[in-house]
PDBQT receptor file of N, H, CA, C and O in Angstrom, charges set to zero:
ATOM      1  N   MET A   1      37.723 147.565  84.663  1.00  0.00    +0.000 N 
ATOM      2  CA  MET A   1      37.877 147.796  83.240  1.00  0.00    +0.000 C 
ATOM      3  C   MET A   1      39.206 147.206  82.778  1.00  0.00    +0.000 C 
ATOM      4  O   MET A   1      40.213 147.319  83.477  1.00  0.00    +0.000 OA
ATOM      5  N   HIS A   2      39.210 146.582  81.613  1.00  0.00    +0.000 N 
ATOM      6  H   HIS A   2      38.391 146.491  81.046  1.00  0.00    +0.000 HD
ATOM      7  CA  HIS A   2      40.412 145.998  81.035  1.00  0.00    +0.000 C 
ATOM      8  C   HIS A   2      40.797 146.775  79.791  1.00  0.00    +0.000 C 
ATOM      9  O   HIS A   2      39.950 147.313  79.077  1.00  0.00    +0.000 OA
ATOM     10  N   GLU A   3      42.092 146.818  79.556  1.00  0.00    +0.000 N 
ATOM     11  H   GLU A   3      42.780 146.382  80.136  1.00  0.00    +0.000 HD
ATOM     12  CA  GLU A   3      42.611 147.485  78.370  1.00  0.00    +0.000 C 
ATOM     13  C   GLU A   3      43.607 146.555  77.697  1.00  0.00    +0.000 C 
ATOM     14  O   GLU A   3      44.484 146.008  78.366  1.00  0.00    +0.000 OA
ATOM     15  N   VAL A   4      43.490 146.366  76.398  1.00  0.00    +0.000 N 
ATOM     16  H   VAL A   4      42.777 146.810  75.855  1.00  0.00    +0.000 HD
ATOM     17  CA  VAL A   4      44.408 145.523  75.650  1.00  0.00    +0.000 C 
ATOM     18  C   VAL A   4      45.649 146.341  75.315  1.00  0.00    +0.000 C 
ATOM     19  O   VAL A   4      45.563 147.427  74.743  1.00  0.00    +0.000 OA
ATOM     20  N   LEU A   5      46.812 145.791  75.688  1.00  0.00    +0.000 N 
ATOM     21  H   LEU A   5      46.882 144.908  76.153  1.00  0.00    +0.000 HD
ATOM     22  CA  LEU A   5      48.089 146.440  75.402  1.00  0.00    +0.000 C 
ATOM     23  C   LEU A   5      48.900 145.565  74.470  1.00  0.00    +0.000 C 
ATOM     24  O   LEU A   5      48.787 144.340  74.489  1.00  0.00    +0.000 OA
ATOM     25  N   ASN A   6      49.699 146.190  73.675  1.00  0.00    +0.000 N 
ATOM     26  H   ASN A   6      49.791 147.186  73.659  1.00  0.00    +0.000 HD
ATOM     27  CA  ASN A   6      50.555 145.450  72.760  1.00  0.00    +0.000 C 
ATOM     28  C   ASN A   6      52.009 145.855  72.990  1.00  0.00    +0.000 C 
ATOM     29  O   ASN A   6      52.766 146.047  72.038  1.00  0.00    +0.000 OA
ATOM     30  N   ASP A   7      52.389 145.982  74.249  1.00  0.00    +0.000 N 
ATOM     31  H   ASP A   7      51.774 145.827  75.022  1.00  0.00    +0.000 HD
ATOM     32  CA  ASP A   7      53.752 146.390  74.605  1.00  0.00    +0.000 C 
ATOM     33  C   ASP A   7      54.625 145.157  74.794  1.00  0.00    +0.000 C 
ATOM     34  O   ASP A   7      54.166 144.154  75.341  1.00  0.00    +0.000 OA
ATOM     35  N   PRO A   8      55.873 145.217  74.351  1.00  0.00    +0.000 N 
ATOM     36  CA  PRO A   8      56.780 144.093  74.590  1.00  0.00    +0.000 C 
ATOM     37  C   PRO A   8      57.202 144.042  76.063  1.00  0.00    +0.000 C 
ATOM     38  O   PRO A   8      57.254 145.067  76.742  1.00  0.00    +0.000 OA
ATOM     39  N   ILE A   9      57.499 142.841  76.536  1.00  0.00    +0.000 N 
ATOM     40  H   ILE A   9      57.457 142.008  75.984  1.00  0.00    +0.000 HD
ATOM     41  CA  ILE A   9      58.056 142.655  77.869  1.00  0.00    +0.000 C 
ATOM     42  C   ILE A   9      59.278 141.754  77.764  1.00  0.00    +0.000 C 
ATOM     43  O   ILE A   9      59.417 140.992  76.807  1.00  0.00    +0.000 OA
ATOM     44  N   SER A  10      60.157 141.846  78.748  1.00  0.00    +0.000 N 
ATOM     45  H   SER A  10      60.043 142.465  79.525  1.00  0.00    +0.000 HD
ATOM     46  CA  SER A  10      61.296 140.941  78.878  1.00  0.00    +0.000 C 
ATOM     47  C   SER A  10      61.129 140.192  80.186  1.00  0.00    +0.000 C 
ATOM     48  O   SER A  10      60.670 140.753  81.182  1.00  0.00    +0.000 OA
ATOM     49  N   ILE A  11      61.510 138.901  80.177  1.00  0.00    +0.000 N 
ATOM     50  H   ILE A  11      61.883 138.446  79.368  1.00  0.00    +0.000 HD
ATOM     51  CA  ILE A  11      61.323 138.071  81.366  1.00  0.00    +0.000 C 
ATOM     52  C   ILE A  11      62.633 137.374  81.721  1.00  0.00    +0.000 C 
ATOM     53  O   ILE A  11      63.313 136.819  80.857  1.00  0.00    +0.000 OA
ATOM     54  N   LEU A  12      62.971 137.414  83.010  1.00  0.00    +0.000 N 
ATOM     55  H   LEU A  12      62.419 137.865  83.711  1.00  0.00    +0.000 HD
ATOM     56  CA  LEU A  12      64.110 136.668  83.527  1.00  0.00    +0.000 C 
ATOM     57  C   LEU A  12      63.562 135.428  84.225  1.00  0.00    +0.000 C 
ATOM     58  O   LEU A  12      62.720 135.526  85.117  1.00  0.00    +0.000 OA
ATOM     59  N   VAL A  13      64.055 134.248  83.804  1.00  0.00    +0.000 N 
ATOM     60  H   VAL A  13      64.740 134.168  83.079  1.00  0.00    +0.000 HD
ATOM     61  CA  VAL A  13      63.564 133.002  84.380  1.00  0.00    +0.000 C 
ATOM     62  C   VAL A  13      64.712 132.189  84.949  1.00  0.00    +0.000 C 
ATOM     63  O   VAL A  13      65.877 132.389  84.605  1.00  0.00    +0.000 OA
ATOM     64  N   SER A  14      64.353 131.271  85.826  1.00  0.00    +0.000 N 
ATOM     65  H   SER A  14      63.407 131.108  86.106  1.00  0.00    +0.000 HD
ATOM     66  CA  SER A  14      65.303 130.331  86.409  1.00  0.00    +0.000 C 
ATOM     67  C   SER A  14      64.960 128.931  85.911  1.00  0.00    +0.000 C 
ATOM     68  O   SER A  14      63.805 128.510  85.975  1.00  0.00    +0.000 OA
ATOM     69  N   PHE A  15      65.972 128.208  85.413  1.00  0.00    +0.000 N 
ATOM     70  H   PHE A  15      66.910 128.551  85.362  1.00  0.00    +0.000 HD
ATOM     71  CA  PHE A  15      65.790 126.834  84.971  1.00  0.00    +0.000 C 
ATOM     72  C   PHE A  15      66.389 125.910  86.027  1.00  0.00    +0.000 C 
ATOM     73  O   PHE A  15      67.587 125.974  86.304  1.00  0.00    +0.000 OA
ATOM     74  N   SER A  16      65.559 125.051  86.615  1.00  0.00    +0.000 N 
ATOM     75  H   SER A  16      64.586 124.999  86.390  1.00  0.00    +0.000 HD
ATOM     76  CA  SER A  16      66.061 124.092  87.601  1.00  0.00    +0.000 C 
ATOM     77  C   SER A  16      65.330 122.772  87.444  1.00  0.00    +0.000 C 
ATOM     78  O   SER A  16      64.104 122.710  87.535  1.00  0.00    +0.000 OA
ATOM     79  N   GLU A  17      66.091 121.727  87.209  1.00  0.00    +0.000 N 
ATOM     80  H   GLU A  17      67.087 121.777  87.135  1.00  0.00    +0.000 HD
ATOM     81  CA  GLU A  17      65.562 120.376  86.992  1.00  0.00    +0.000 C 
ATOM     82  C   GLU A  17      64.446 120.395  85.959  1.00  0.00    +0.000 C 
ATOM     83  O   GLU A  17      64.706 120.631  84.779  1.00  0.00    +0.000 OA
ATOM     84  N   ASP A  18      63.209 120.150  86.377  1.00  0.00    +0.000 N 
ATOM     85  H   ASP A  18      62.998 119.958  87.336  1.00  0.00    +0.000 HD
ATOM     86  CA  ASP A  18      62.113 120.094  85.408  1.00  0.00    +0.000 C 
ATOM     87  C   ASP A  18      61.213 121.330  85.481  1.00  0.00    +0.000 C 
ATOM     88  O   ASP A  18      60.084 121.304  84.991  1.00  0.00    +0.000 OA
ATOM     89  N   LYS A  19      61.707 122.409  86.090  1.00  0.00    +0.000 N 
ATOM     90  H   LYS A  19      62.624 122.430  86.488  1.00  0.00    +0.000 HD
ATOM     91  CA  LYS A  19      60.884 123.613  86.271  1.00  0.00    +0.000 C 
ATOM     92  C   LYS A  19      61.520 124.832  85.603  1.00  0.00    +0.000 C 
ATOM     93  O   LYS A  19      62.742 124.969  85.542  1.00  0.00    +0.000 OA
ATOM     94  N   VAL A  20      60.665 125.693  85.116  1.00  0.00    +0.000 N 
ATOM     95  H   VAL A  20      59.673 125.581  85.166  1.00  0.00    +0.000 HD
ATOM     96  CA  VAL A  20      61.072 127.009  84.629  1.00  0.00    +0.000 C 
ATOM     97  C   VAL A  20      60.265 128.022  85.449  1.00  0.00    +0.000 C 
ATOM     98  O   VAL A  20      59.039 128.075  85.356  1.00  0.00    +0.000 OA
ATOM     99  N   LEU A  21      60.962 128.814  86.242  1.00  0.00    +0.000 N 
ATOM    100  H   LEU A  21      61.959 128.771  86.318  1.00  0.00    +0.000 HD
ATOM    101  CA  LEU A  21      60.286 129.750  87.126  1.00  0.00    +0.000 C 
ATOM    102  C   LEU A  21      60.597 131.196  86.746  1.00  0.00    +0.000 C 
ATOM    103  O   LEU A  21      61.767 131.573  86.682  1.00  0.00    +0.000 OA
ATOM    104  N   PRO A  22      59.596 131.996  86.497  1.00  0.00    +0.000 N 
ATOM    105  CA  PRO A  22      59.842 133.410  86.210  1.00  0.00    +0.000 C 
ATOM    106  C   PRO A  22      60.246 134.140  87.491  1.00  0.00    +0.000 C 
ATOM    107  O   PRO A  22      59.671 133.905  88.554  1.00  0.00    +0.000 OA
ATOM    108  N   LEU A  23      61.232 135.022  87.386  1.00  0.00    +0.000 N 
ATOM    109  H   LEU A  23      61.700 135.214  86.522  1.00  0.00    +0.000 HD
ATOM    110  CA  LEU A  23      61.724 135.766  88.543  1.00  0.00    +0.000 C 
ATOM    111  C   LEU A  23      61.347 137.241  88.483  1.00  0.00    +0.000 C 
ATOM    112  O   LEU A  23      60.871 137.816  89.462  1.00  0.00    +0.000 OA
ATOM    113  N   PHE A  24      61.569 137.842  87.319  1.00  0.00    +0.000 N 
ATOM    114  H   PHE A  24      61.956 137.375  86.524  1.00  0.00    +0.000 HD
ATOM    115  CA  PHE A  24      61.285 139.263  87.107  1.00  0.00    +0.000 C 
ATOM    116  C   PHE A  24      60.752 139.447  85.701  1.00  0.00    +0.000 C 
ATOM    117  O   PHE A  24      61.005 138.629  84.817  1.00  0.00    +0.000 OA
ATOM    118  N   PHE A  25      60.012 140.525  85.501  1.00  0.00    +0.000 N 
ATOM    119  H   PHE A  25      59.807 141.190  86.219  1.00  0.00    +0.000 HD
ATOM    120  CA  PHE A  25      59.730 140.950  84.140  1.00  0.00    +0.000 C 
ATOM    121  C   PHE A  25      59.913 142.458  84.055  1.00  0.00    +0.000 C 
ATOM    122  O   PHE A  25      59.752 143.183  85.037  1.00  0.00    +0.000 OA
ATOM    123  N   LYS A  26      60.250 142.903  82.861  1.00  0.00    +0.000 N 
ATOM    124  H   LYS A  26      60.381 142.314  82.063  1.00  0.00    +0.000 HD
ATOM    125  CA  LYS A  26      60.477 144.324  82.611  1.00  0.00    +0.000 C 
ATOM    126  C   LYS A  26      59.438 144.794  81.611  1.00  0.00    +0.000 C 
ATOM    127  O   LYS A  26      59.286 144.224  80.530  1.00  0.00    +0.000 OA
ATOM    128  N   TRP A  27      58.720 145.851  81.992  1.00  0.00    +0.000 N 
ATOM    129  H   TRP A  27      58.843 146.315  82.870  1.00  0.00    +0.000 HD
ATOM    130  CA  TRP A  27      57.673 146.409  81.150  1.00  0.00    +0.000 C 
ATOM    131  C   TRP A  27      57.740 147.919  81.252  1.00  0.00    +0.000 C 
ATOM    132  O   TRP A  27      57.723 148.486  82.344  1.00  0.00    +0.000 OA
ATOM    133  N   ARG A  28      57.817 148.554  80.110  1.00  0.00    +0.000 N 
ATOM    134  H   ARG A  28      57.831 148.093  79.223  1.00  0.00    +0.000 HD
ATOM    135  CA  ARG A  28      57.923 150.018  80.031  1.00  0.00    +0.000 C 
ATOM    136  C   ARG A  28      59.065 150.548  80.898  1.00  0.00    +0.000 C 
ATOM    137  O   ARG A  28      58.902 151.512  81.647  1.00  0.00    +0.000 OA
ATOM    138  N   ASN A  29      60.221 149.898  80.780  1.00  0.00    +0.000 N 
ATOM    139  H   ASN A  29      60.354 149.115  80.173  1.00  0.00    +0.000 HD
ATOM    140  CA  ASN A  29      61.453 150.281  81.478  1.00  0.00    +0.000 C 
ATOM    141  C   ASN A  29      61.358 150.222  83.000  1.00  0.00    +0.000 C 
ATOM    142  O   ASN A  29      62.133 150.880  83.695  1.00  0.00    +0.000 OA
ATOM    143  N   LYS A  30      60.424 149.449  83.516  1.00  0.00    +0.000 N 
ATOM    144  H   LYS A  30      59.795 148.915  82.952  1.00  0.00    +0.000 HD
ATOM    145  CA  LYS A  30      60.328 149.248  84.959  1.00  0.00    +0.000 C 
ATOM    146  C   LYS A  30      60.399 147.750  85.241  1.00  0.00    +0.000 C 
ATOM    147  O   LYS A  30      59.762 146.951  84.555  1.00  0.00    +0.000 OA
ATOM    148  N   LYS A  31      61.182 147.376  86.259  1.00  0.00    +0.000 N 
ATOM    149  H   LYS A  31      61.699 148.025  86.816  1.00  0.00    +0.000 HD
ATOM    150  CA  LYS A  31      61.372 145.977  86.606  1.00  0.00    +0.000 C 
ATOM    151  C   LYS A  31      60.416 145.573  87.730  1.00  0.00    +0.000 C 
ATOM    152  O   LYS A  31      60.288 146.275  88.733  1.00  0.00    +0.000 OA
ATOM    153  N   TYR A  32      59.742 144.423  87.546  1.00  0.00    +0.000 N 
ATOM    154  H   TYR A  32      59.846 143.853  86.731  1.00  0.00    +0.000 HD
ATOM    155  CA  TYR A  32      58.777 143.917  88.516  1.00  0.00    +0.000 C 
ATOM    156  C   TYR A  32      59.213 142.536  88.991  1.00  0.00    +0.000 C 
ATOM    157  O   TYR A  32      59.466 141.652  88.172  1.00  0.00    +0.000 OA
ATOM    158  N   LYS A  33      59.303 142.348  90.277  1.00  0.00    +0.000 N 
ATOM    159  H   LYS A  33      59.098 143.066  90.942  1.00  0.00    +0.000 HD
ATOM    160  CA  LYS A  33      59.648 141.046  90.841  1.00  0.00    +0.000 C 
ATOM    161  C   LYS A  33      58.388 140.189  90.924  1.00  0.00    +0.000 C 
ATOM    162  O   LYS A  33      57.341 140.645  91.385  1.00  0.00    +0.000 OA
ATOM    163  N   ILE A  34      58.504 138.943  90.471  1.00  0.00    +0.000 N 
ATOM    164  H   ILE A  34      59.354 138.573  90.096  1.00  0.00    +0.000 HD
ATOM    165  CA  ILE A  34      57.381 138.011  90.544  1.00  0.00    +0.000 C 
ATOM    166  C   ILE A  34      57.522 137.250  91.855  1.00  0.00    +0.000 C 
ATOM    167  O   ILE A  34      58.448 136.458  92.031  1.00  0.00    +0.000 OA
ATOM    168  N   GLU A  35      56.611 137.496  92.755  1.00  0.00    +0.000 N 
ATOM    169  H   GLU A  35      55.859 138.139  92.612  1.00  0.00    +0.000 HD
ATOM    170  CA  GLU A  35      56.701 136.903  94.083  1.00  0.00    +0.000 C 
ATOM    171  C   GLU A  35      55.820 135.665  94.243  1.00  0.00    +0.000 C 
ATOM    172  O   GLU A  35      56.079 134.824  95.104  1.00  0.00    +0.000 OA
ATOM    173  N   LYS A  36      54.787 135.554  93.419  1.00  0.00    +0.000 N 
ATOM    174  H   LYS A  36      54.577 136.237  92.719  1.00  0.00    +0.000 HD
ATOM    175  CA  LYS A  36      53.853 134.437  93.557  1.00  0.00    +0.000 C 
ATOM    176  C   LYS A  36      53.287 134.069  92.191  1.00  0.00    +0.000 C 
ATOM    177  O   LYS A  36      52.948 134.940  91.390  1.00  0.00    +0.000 OA
ATOM    178  N   LEU A  37      53.190 132.765  91.937  1.00  0.00    +0.000 N 
ATOM    179  H   LEU A  37      53.466 132.057  92.587  1.00  0.00    +0.000 HD
ATOM    180  CA  LEU A  37      52.571 132.280  90.710  1.00  0.00    +0.000 C 
ATOM    181  C   LEU A  37      51.188 131.766  91.041  1.00  0.00    +0.000 C 
ATOM    182  O   LEU A  37      51.006 131.031  92.012  1.00  0.00    +0.000 OA
ATOM    183  N   ASN A  38      50.219 132.149  90.241  1.00  0.00    +0.000 N 
ATOM    184  H   ASN A  38      50.367 132.747  89.453  1.00  0.00    +0.000 HD
ATOM    185  CA  ASN A  38      48.846 131.707  90.468  1.00  0.00    +0.000 C 
ATOM    186  C   ASN A  38      48.474 130.474  89.662  1.00  0.00    +0.000 C 
ATOM    187  O   ASN A  38      47.594 129.710  90.058  1.00  0.00    +0.000 OA
ATOM    188  N   LEU A  39      49.140 130.282  88.539  1.00  0.00    +0.000 N 
ATOM    189  H   LEU A  39      49.855 130.902  88.217  1.00  0.00    +0.000 HD
ATOM    190  CA  LEU A  39      48.768 129.182  87.663  1.00  0.00    +0.000 C 
ATOM    191  C   LEU A  39      50.022 128.689  86.928  1.00  0.00    +0.000 C 
ATOM    192  O   LEU A  39      50.830 129.489  86.456  1.00  0.00    +0.000 OA
ATOM    193  N   VAL A  40      50.169 127.381  86.842  1.00  0.00    +0.000 N 
ATOM    194  H   VAL A  40      49.512 126.731  87.226  1.00  0.00    +0.000 HD
ATOM    195  CA  VAL A  40      51.309 126.785  86.136  1.00  0.00    +0.000 C 
ATOM    196  C   VAL A  40      50.764 125.776  85.149  1.00  0.00    +0.000 C 
ATOM    197  O   VAL A  40      49.947 124.929  85.511  1.00  0.00    +0.000 OA
ATOM    198  N   HIS A  41      51.207 125.857  83.905  1.00  0.00    +0.000 N 
ATOM    199  H   HIS A  41      51.871 126.544  83.611  1.00  0.00    +0.000 HD
ATOM    200  CA  HIS A  41      50.785 124.934  82.849  1.00  0.00    +0.000 C 
ATOM    201  C   HIS A  41      51.941 123.993  82.529  1.00  0.00    +0.000 C 
ATOM    202  O   HIS A  41      53.063 124.446  82.300  1.00  0.00    +0.000 OA
ATOM    203  N   LYS A  42      51.681 122.703  82.510  1.00  0.00    +0.000 N 
ATOM    204  H   LYS A  42      50.770 122.335  82.695  1.00  0.00    +0.000 HD
ATOM    205  CA  LYS A  42      52.741 121.734  82.174  1.00  0.00    +0.000 C 
ATOM    206  C   LYS A  42      52.577 121.238  80.762  1.00  0.00    +0.000 C 
ATOM    207  O   LYS A  42      53.371 120.418  80.300  1.00  0.00    +0.000 OA
TER     208      LYS A  42
């Protein structure tokens, strides 16, 4: 089951050469480490 949420998030990213990589995001006052990316759009 899916639920649509309209909560804000904050994202910490790393800028290196031609890449922007997300490192962490904060949602509902909890910090989540991004360990793997499944899809990248150029």
